[in-house]
VOBA-784484 format. One record per residue (C-alpha): residue number from 1; y negated, z, x negated. Coordinates in Angstrom, 2 decimals, decimal comma, always signed. Layout:
<atom pos="NUM" v="Y" w="Z" u="X"/>
...
***
This chain:
<atom pos="1" v="+48,97" w="-11,70" u="+75,52"/>
<atom pos="2" v="+46,31" w="-14,34" u="+74,90"/>
<atom pos="3" v="+43,30" w="-15,08" u="+77,06"/>
<atom pos="4" v="+41,87" w="-18,60" u="+76,99"/>
<atom pos="5" v="+39,49" w="-20,81" u="+78,94"/>
<atom pos="6" v="+41,39" w="-24,09" u="+78,84"/>
<atom pos="7" v="+40,15" w="-25,09" u="+75,39"/>
<atom pos="8" v="+36,59" w="-23,96" u="+76,15"/>
<atom pos="9" v="+34,54" w="-21,36" u="+74,32"/>
<atom pos="10" v="+35,04" w="-17,85" u="+75,76"/>
<atom pos="11" v="+31,38" w="-16,89" u="+75,41"/>
<atom pos="12" v="+29,93" w="-13,62" u="+74,22"/>
<atom pos="13" v="+32,08" w="-10,49" u="+74,29"/>
<atom pos="14" v="+30,40" w="-7,09" u="+74,60"/>
<atom pos="15" v="+27,04" w="-8,90" u="+74,39"/>
<atom pos="16" v="+27,88" w="-10,31" u="+70,94"/>
<atom pos="17" v="+28,46" w="-14,01" u="+70,23"/>
<atom pos="18" v="+32,04" w="-14,67" u="+69,13"/>
<atom pos="19" v="+32,76" w="-18,37" u="+68,68"/>
<atom pos="20" v="+36,25" w="-17,62" u="+70,03"/>
<atom pos="21" v="+38,42" w="-20,02" u="+72,01"/>
<atom pos="22" v="+41,14" w="-17,39" u="+72,51"/>
<atom pos="23" v="+41,56" w="-13,63" u="+72,17"/>
<atom pos="24" v="+44,70" w="-11,49" u="+71,95"/>
<atom pos="25" v="+45,02" w="-8,34" u="+74,05"/>
<atom pos="26" v="+47,72" w="-5,87" u="+75,05"/>
<atom pos="27" v="+48,23" w="-5,03" u="+78,71"/>
<atom pos="28" v="+50,04" w="-1,79" u="+79,49"/>
<atom pos="29" v="+50,11" w="+0,26" u="+82,67"/>
<atom pos="30" v="+47,21" w="-1,69" u="+84,17"/>
<atom pos="31" v="+44,93" w="-1,18" u="+81,18"/>
<atom pos="32" v="+43,72" w="-3,68" u="+78,58"/>
<atom pos="33" v="+43,68" w="-2,90" u="+74,88"/>
<atom pos="34" v="+42,18" w="-4,91" u="+72,05"/>
<atom pos="35" v="+40,85" w="-4,23" u="+68,57"/>
<atom pos="36" v="+37,32" w="-3,59" u="+69,85"/>
<atom pos="37" v="+37,75" w="-1,32" u="+72,86"/>
<atom pos="38" v="+38,40" w="+2,38" u="+73,25"/>
<atom pos="39" v="+41,84" w="+3,61" u="+72,28"/>
<atom pos="40" v="+42,39" w="+4,58" u="+75,92"/>
<atom pos="41" v="+41,97" w="+0,94" u="+76,95"/>
<atom pos="42" v="+39,96" w="-0,36" u="+79,90"/>
<atom pos="43" v="+40,70" w="-1,08" u="+83,53"/>
<atom pos="44" v="+41,22" w="-4,82" u="+84,13"/>
<atom pos="45" v="+37,97" w="-5,39" u="+86,03"/>
<atom pos="46" v="+35,94" w="-3,38" u="+83,52"/>
<atom pos="47" v="+37,41" w="-5,47" u="+80,71"/>
<atom pos="48" v="+36,70" w="-8,77" u="+82,47"/>
<atom pos="49" v="+33,06" w="-7,75" u="+82,94"/>
<atom pos="50" v="+32,60" w="-7,65" u="+79,16"/>
<atom pos="51" v="+32,88" w="-11,46" u="+78,89"/>
<atom pos="52" v="+29,97" w="-13,86" u="+79,30"/>
<atom pos="53" v="+32,12" w="-16,55" u="+80,96"/>
<atom pos="54" v="+34,63" w="-14,30" u="+82,73"/>
<atom pos="55" v="+34,86" w="-16,69" u="+85,67"/>
<atom pos="56" v="+36,04" w="-19,53" u="+83,37"/>
<atom pos="57" v="+38,75" w="-17,52" u="+81,58"/>
<atom pos="58" v="+42,39" w="-17,99" u="+82,59"/>
<atom pos="59" v="+43,37" w="-14,34" u="+83,01"/>
<atom pos="60" v="+47,16" w="-13,95" u="+82,63"/>
<atom pos="61" v="+47,06" w="-10,47" u="+84,22"/>
***
């Protein structure tokens, strides 16, 4: 699944600048997995809080 902000920059992720306009994640059993998080995944709200512009992102979950 891909998260985007309508063609806008997603902002920093985990307090690091990214330059990303989209990011691919896996959603399974209410947890979010990506290549940077723990192998146990994160709860949806915890994951969203890692993004600088979380309120501008179109969350598909």
